[in-house]
C-alpha positions in Angstrom: 110.7 40.6 -73.9 108.3 39.5 -71.3 108.1 35.9 -70.1 104.7 35.4 -71.8 106.1 36.7 -75.2 109.1 34.4 -74.9 106.7 31.5 -74.1 104.6 32.3 -77.2 107.7 32.6 -79.4 109.0 29.3 -78.1 105.6 27.6 -78.8 105.5 29.1 -82.3 109.1 27.9 -83.0 108.3 24.4 -81.7 105.2 24.3 -83.9 107.2 25.5 -87.0 109.9 22.9 -86.4 107.2 20.3 -85.8 105.5 21.3 -89.1 108.7 21.0 -91.0 109.5 17.6 -89.5 106.0 16.4 -90.3 106.3 17.7 -93.8 109.7 15.9 -94.2 108.2 12.7 -92.8 105.2 12.9 -95.1 107.3 13.7 -98.2 109.7 10.8 -97.3 106.7 8.5 -97.0 105.3 9.7 -100.4 108.7 9.0 -102.1 109.0 5.6 -100.4 105.4 4.8 -101.6 106.4 5.8 -105.1 109.4 3.6 -105.0 107.3 0.6 -103.8 104.8 1.3 -106.5 107.5 1.2 -109.1 109.0 -2.0 -107.8 105.6 -3.7 -107.5 104.6 -2.7 -111.1 107.9 -3.5 -112.8 110.0 -5.8 -110.6 111.5 -7.5 -113.6 113.0 -4.2 -114.9 114.9 -3.3 -111.7 117.9 -5.3 -112.9 117.8 -3.7 -116.4 117.7 -0.2 -114.9 120.9 -1.1 -113.0 122.6 -2.5 -116.1 121.8 0.7 -118.0 123.6 2.8 -115.5 126.6 3.1 -117.8 127.4 1.9 -121.3 129.8 3.4 -123.9 129.2 4.2 -127.6 129.9 1.3 -129.9 132.1 1.2 -133.0 129.2 1.6 -135.4 128.2 4.9 -133.8 131.7 6.2 -134.0 132.0 5.2 -137.7 128.7 7.0 -138.4 129.9 10.1 -136.6 133.1 10.2 -138.7 131.1 9.7 -142.0 128.5 12.3 -141.1 131.3 14.8 -140.5 132.1 14.6 -144.3 128.5 15.8 -144.9 129.1 18.8 -142.6 127.4 17.3 -139.6 128.5 16.8 -136.0 126.8 13.6 -134.9 128.6 13.2 -131.6 126.6 13.8 -128.4 127.0 17.4 -127.2 127.9 16.2 -123.7 130.7 14.1 -125.1 134.3 15.3 -125.5 134.0 13.9 -129.0 131.7 16.7 -130.0 134.4 19.4 -129.8 137.0 17.0 -131.2 134.8 16.1 -134.2 134.0 19.8 -134.8 137.6 20.4 -135.7 137.6 17.6 -138.4 134.4 18.8 -140.2 135.3 20.3 -143.6 134.3 23.9 -143.6 133.0 23.8 -147.2 130.8 20.7 -146.4 129.4 22.5 -143.3 128.5 25.6 -145.3 127.0 23.5 -148.1 124.7 21.6 -145.8 123.7 24.7 -143.9 122.7 26.4 -147.2 120.7 23.4 -148.5 119.1 22.3 -145.2 116.0 24.5 -145.2 115.1 23.5 -148.8 115.8 19.9 -148.2 113.7 19.7 -145.0 110.8 21.5 -146.7 110.9 19.3 -149.7 111.0 16.0 -147.7 108.1 17.1 -145.4 106.0 18.2 -148.4 106.7 15.1 -150.6 106.1 12.5 -147.9 102.7 14.0 -147.3 101.8 13.8 -151.0 100.0 11.0 -152.8 102.2 8.8 -155.0 102.5 10.2 -158.4 102.2 13.8 -157.1 105.8 14.1 -156.3 107.4 17.4 -157.1 110.8 17.5 -158.7 113.7 17.9 -156.3 114.8 21.6 -156.0 118.0 22.1 -157.9 120.1 22.8 -154.8 118.8 19.6 -153.2 119.5 17.4 -156.2 123.0 18.9 -156.5 123.7 18.2 -152.8 122.5 14.6 -153.1 124.4 14.0 -156.3 127.7 15.4 -154.9 127.4 13.3 -151.7 126.3 9.9 -153.1 129.4 8.2 -151.8 128.9 9.5 -148.2 125.2 8.7 -148.3 126.0 5.2 -149.6 128.5 4.7 -146.7 126.0 5.8 -144.1 123.4 3.4 -145.6 125.9 0.5 -145.7 126.9 1.1 -142.0 123.3 1.2 -140.8 122.3 -1.9 -142.8 125.3 -4.1 -142.4 127.2 -3.2 -139.2 125.8 -3.9 -135.7 123.1 -1.5 -134.7 124.6 1.8 -133.5 124.6 2.6 -129.8 125.4 5.9 -128.2 126.5 6.1 -124.6 123.9 5.8 -121.8 124.3 6.5 -118.1 121.1 6.5 -116.0 123.1 7.1 -112.9 123.5 10.7 -114.1 119.8 11.3 -113.9 118.6 14.0 -116.3 122.2 14.9 -117.0 122.6 11.5 -118.6 124.1 11.6 -122.1 121.7 11.3 -125.1 122.5 10.9 -128.8 122.7 14.1 -130.8 119.0 14.0 -131.8 119.1 17.1 -134.0 121.9 15.7 -136.1 120.1 12.3 -136.2 117.1 14.0 -137.6 119.3 15.8 -140.2 120.8 12.5 -141.3 117.3 11.0 -141.6 116.1 13.9 -143.7 119.1 13.4 -146.0 118.3 9.7 -146.4 114.6 10.5 -146.9 115.5 13.0 -149.6 117.6 10.3 -151.2 114.6 8.0 -151.1 112.5 10.5 -153.0 115.3 11.4 -155.4 116.0 7.7 -156.2 112.3 7.1 -156.7 112.3 9.9 -159.3 115.4 8.3 -160.9 113.4 5.0 -161.0 115.9 3.4 -158.7 113.5 1.6 -156.3 116.2 -0.7 -154.9 118.3 2.1 -153.4 115.1 3.9 -152.3 114.0 0.8 -150.3 117.5 0.4 -148.8 117.4 4.1 -147.7 114.1 3.4 -145.9 115.6 0.3 -144.3 118.5 2.3 -143.1 116.2 5.0 -141.5 114.2 2.2 -139.9 117.4 0.8 -138.3 118.4 4.1 -136.9 114.9 4.8 -135.7 114.8 1.5 -133.9 118.1 2.3 -132.2 116.6 5.4 -130.6 113.3 3.6 -129.8 115.3 1.0 -127.9 116.8 3.6 -125.6 115.7 4.5 -122.1 115.0 8.2 -122.3 111.6 9.4 -123.5 112.9 12.1 -125.8 115.0 9.6 -127.8 111.9 7.3 -128.1 109.8 10.2 -129.4 112.4 11.1 -132.0 112.6 7.4 -133.1 108.8 7.3 -133.4 108.9 10.4 -135.7 111.6 8.7 -137.8 109.5 5.5 -138.0 106.5 7.5 -139.2 108.7 8.9 -142.0 109.5 5.3 -143.0 105.8 4.4 -142.9 104.9 7.4 -145.0 107.8 6.8 -147.4 106.7 3.2 -148.1 103.6 4.6 -149.8 105.8 6.4 -152.3 107.2 3.1 -153.6 105.8 1.9 -156.9 106.8 -1.7 -156.2 107.2 -2.1 -152.5 108.8 -5.4 -151.3 106.2 -7.7 -149.7 108.4 -7.9 -146.5 107.1 -4.4 -145.6 103.7 -6.0 -145.0 105.0 -8.2 -142.2 106.9 -5.3 -140.7 103.8 -3.0 -140.7 101.7 -5.8 -139.2 104.1 -6.3 -136.3 104.9 -2.6 -135.7 104.0 -1.9 -132.1 106.0 0.9 -130.4 103.7 0.9 -127.3 106.0 -1.4 -125.2 109.0 0.8 -125.9 107.1 4.0 -125.1 105.9 2.3 -121.9 109.4 1.4 -120.9 110.6 5.0 -121.5 107.9 6.2 -119.1 109.0 3.5 -116.7 112.6 4.7 -117.0 111.6 8.3 -116.3 109.5 7.1 -113.3 112.6 5.3 -112.1 114.7 8.5 -112.2 112.1 10.4 -110.2 111.7 7.6 -107.6 115.3 6.4 -107.2 117.3 9.4 -108.3 115.6 12.1 -106.4 116.1 14.8 -107.5 117.1 13.5 -111.0 119.8 16.2 -111.4 123.6 16.1 -111.5 125.5 15.8 -108.2 126.4 19.5 -108.2 122.7 20.5 -108.5 121.7 18.1 -105.7 122.1 20.7 -103.0 119.3 19.5 -100.7 118.3 15.9 -101.4 116.6 16.0 -98.0 114.3 18.9 -99.1 110.7 17.7 -98.6 109.5 19.9 -101.4 111.8 18.0 -103.8 110.8 14.7 -102.4 107.1 15.6 -103.0 107.8 16.5 -106.6 109.8 13.3 -107.2 107.0 11.2 -105.8 104.4 13.0 -107.9 106.6 12.8 -111.1 107.2 9.1 -110.6 103.5 8.5 -110.1 102.6 10.4 -113.2 105.0 8.5 -115.5 103.8 5.2 -114.1 100.2 6.2 -114.9 101.2 7.0 -118.5 103.1 3.8 -118.7 99.9 1.9 -117.8 98.0 3.7 -120.6 100.7 2.9 -123.1 100.5 -0.7 -122.1 96.7 -1.1 -122.0 95.5 1.1 -124.8 98.1 2.1 -127.4 95.6 3.2 -130.0 94.2 6.2 -128.2 92.7 9.6 -129.3 94.0 13.0 -128.4 90.7 14.0 -126.8 90.8 11.1 -124.4 94.2 12.0 -123.0 93.6 15.7 -122.6 91.9 15.8 -119.1 92.2 12.4 -117.4 96.0 12.8 -116.9 97.4 16.3 -116.7 101.0 16.9 -115.7 101.4 19.4 -112.9 102.3 23.0 -113.9 105.8 22.7 -112.6 106.4 20.0 -115.2 105.0 21.9 -118.1 107.0 25.1 -117.7 109.8 25.1 -120.3 111.9 27.4 -118.1 111.8 25.0 -115.2 114.6 22.5 -114.4 111.9 19.9 -113.9 110.4 20.4 -117.4 109.5 17.2 -119.2 108.1 16.6 -122.8 104.4 16.7 -123.3 103.2 13.3 -122.2 99.7 13.5 -123.7 101.4 14.4 -127.0 103.5 11.3 -126.7 100.4 9.1 -126.5 98.7 10.8 -129.5 101.9 10.5 -131.5 101.9 6.8 -130.6 98.3 6.5 -131.9 99.1 8.4 -135.1 102.0 6.1 -135.8 100.0 2.9 -135.3 97.1 4.2 -137.4 99.4 5.3 -140.2 101.1 1.8 -140.1 97.7 0.1 -140.3 96.5 2.3 -143.2 99.8 2.0 -145.1 99.4 -1.8 -144.9 96.0 -1.3 -146.5 97.6 0.7 -149.3 100.2 -1.9 -149.9 97.7 -4.7 -150.0 95.8 -2.8 -152.6 98.9 -1.9 -154.6 99.9 -5.6 -154.6 96.4 -6.6 -155.8 95.6 -8.5 -152.6 92.9 -6.3 -151.3 90.9 -3.3 -152.6 89.1 -1.4 -149.8 86.1 0.6 -151.1 85.2 4.0 -149.9 83.3 4.0 -146.6 84.1 2.5 -143.2 86.6 -0.2 -142.6 87.9 -1.8 -139.4 91.6 -2.3 -138.8 92.0 -6.0 -138.4 95.7 -6.3 -137.3 98.2 -4.6 -135.1 97.8 -2.4 -132.0 94.8 -0.6 -133.6 92.9 -3.7 -134.3 89.1 -3.1 -134.2 89.5 0.7 -134.8 86.8 1.9 -137.2 88.2 4.2 -139.9 86.6 6.3 -142.7 88.1 5.6 -146.1 87.8 8.1 -149.0 89.2 7.1 -152.3 91.3 9.9 -153.9 91.1 9.8 -157.6 92.0 6.7 -159.6 95.3 6.0 -158.0 95.9 3.5 -155.1 96.0 6.3 -152.6 93.3 7.2 -150.0 92.8 9.8 -147.3 91.6 8.3 -144.0 90.0 10.1 -141.0 90.1 8.1 -137.8 87.0 7.7 -135.5 88.4 7.5 -132.1 87.1 5.0 -129.5 85.9 6.2 -126.2 88.2 6.1 -123.2 86.8 3.5 -120.7 85.5 5.2 -117.5 87.5 2.8 -115.4 90.6 4.9 -116.4 89.3 8.1 -115.0 90.2 7.5 -111.3 93.8 7.8 -112.4 93.4 11.5 -112.5 92.4 11.8 -108.8 95.8 10.5 -107.7 97.7 13.1 -109.6 96.1 16.3 -108.4 
């Protein structure tokens, strides 16, 4: 190799090293900027994030796990040693029975909660048999959820995305059992037990909504929507539901879950277990962490400022990068736009269910046409009301407000 070629190779090597160093400095600056942005936006939550670094499951959660095992369900978190221990104690016959009835039970619950009151179909024979044979276990679950301290499953934000989460699939299975019991007791003209079932589901849903991780909050929102829909099935709903529906506002909890995810990106970069953190100095990872934190903070702002928002208005202004939307990617996160539209759907359903209850209690009778939601997070939202038959049931179609143009610049910072 001639002297000139060696000189060229040396220059190229220096330039390459310089480019890598500049990239590392730039990515470190981006991550530092993301951390400052988080601390400036939520200084009061810094302490809370630290306190949530580790907390064990409480006694109520452990009692619920043991009782659910008698129904054939393993409610322990899959990351916990209790999962394999509890699996050994689940009666084989109970597990087979629930596996056999699960499809019919889920289908019936989803169908009936979407029907108008008075249109309820009779419970399938296998569902009714399952509910009848497990009334003692269902009653115990209901009692624990209503009378014991709220259940809490372990949390550990220090583990990043490997942090333990509740067994959400089993939580949904338990909720469907309780929802089926609601409908079954309504058909048995046992309104008191039906309302207690709904209150139990509401308590469990709130437990998940109060957690840090986004996925638990989303599942809790789904459960809450089942409660809101279930209230409409009650012939004589308790008036206390009116106050609950009026005050129902999940936006602050969803905002906090976005903030928690932003915290993981900014301060736990990359947000993976220690064994996967092979190159925390990697500028590519730092850039992704900074972008992820920025994205979640932007969605937190929307959840805080406009909780009653339409799907069309979240589609383009804030899009997650492709590396976040790939289910095969380690960096995959739930659909954030979907989280906001689910939030809107929950708030609108709560507002409309309150209208149904007011009508059913004889306090208010909205006529067909356009009404304006006068309370709750969706206050001021215009809605079309179409009376369905002679019953106190309606079908509403929401007219979504326009997204303020002042929000659009948020998109430019996320490209």
